Every structure is written in structure tokens, then in C-alpha cells.
C-alpha positions, 0 to 999 in steps of 0.5 A, a space after each residue: 511495472 514491478 509487481 510485489 507478490 502478496 498472498 494475503 488480503 491485508 498488508 503487513 507493517 513493512 508493506 504499509 511503510 512501502 505504500 507510504 514510500 511509493 506514495 511519497 515518490 509520486 505513485 498513484 493509489 491505483 498503481 500501488 494497489 496493482 503492484 501489491 495485487 490488492 484492492 485500492 481500498 486497502 491502500 486508501 486505508 493505509 494512507 488515511 491511517 484507518 489501518 497501520 496508524 503511525 506507518 507514515 
């Protein structure tokens, strides 16, 4: 598994786009969260468009 180094608690716009690309490629939310080293809730926030609206 490739790990993407993130040194902050929230995702940037390019990272949010990467989350969508990984999800569309079939990755599960907990796997995406592990790749970014953040809580799965932050991934859920992006995918439900609570944050980064329009990144889809």
C-alpha cells in the first residue's frame, strides 16, 4: 500500500480530488484514510461534500 504523507489535520483541495479519484477507482474509505494518514471521518466529509464541495 502506498502511503501519502500528510502533516495536517484537514485535506487540501488537490487531496480532496485525489480522495474522489481513489474512491472512484474502488478503494474503500478506510483504505483511503490510511493512505493519507488521517481519520476516516475526514474522508467521509469529502465524499458527502460536507467539505470541499465541488471536488467531485
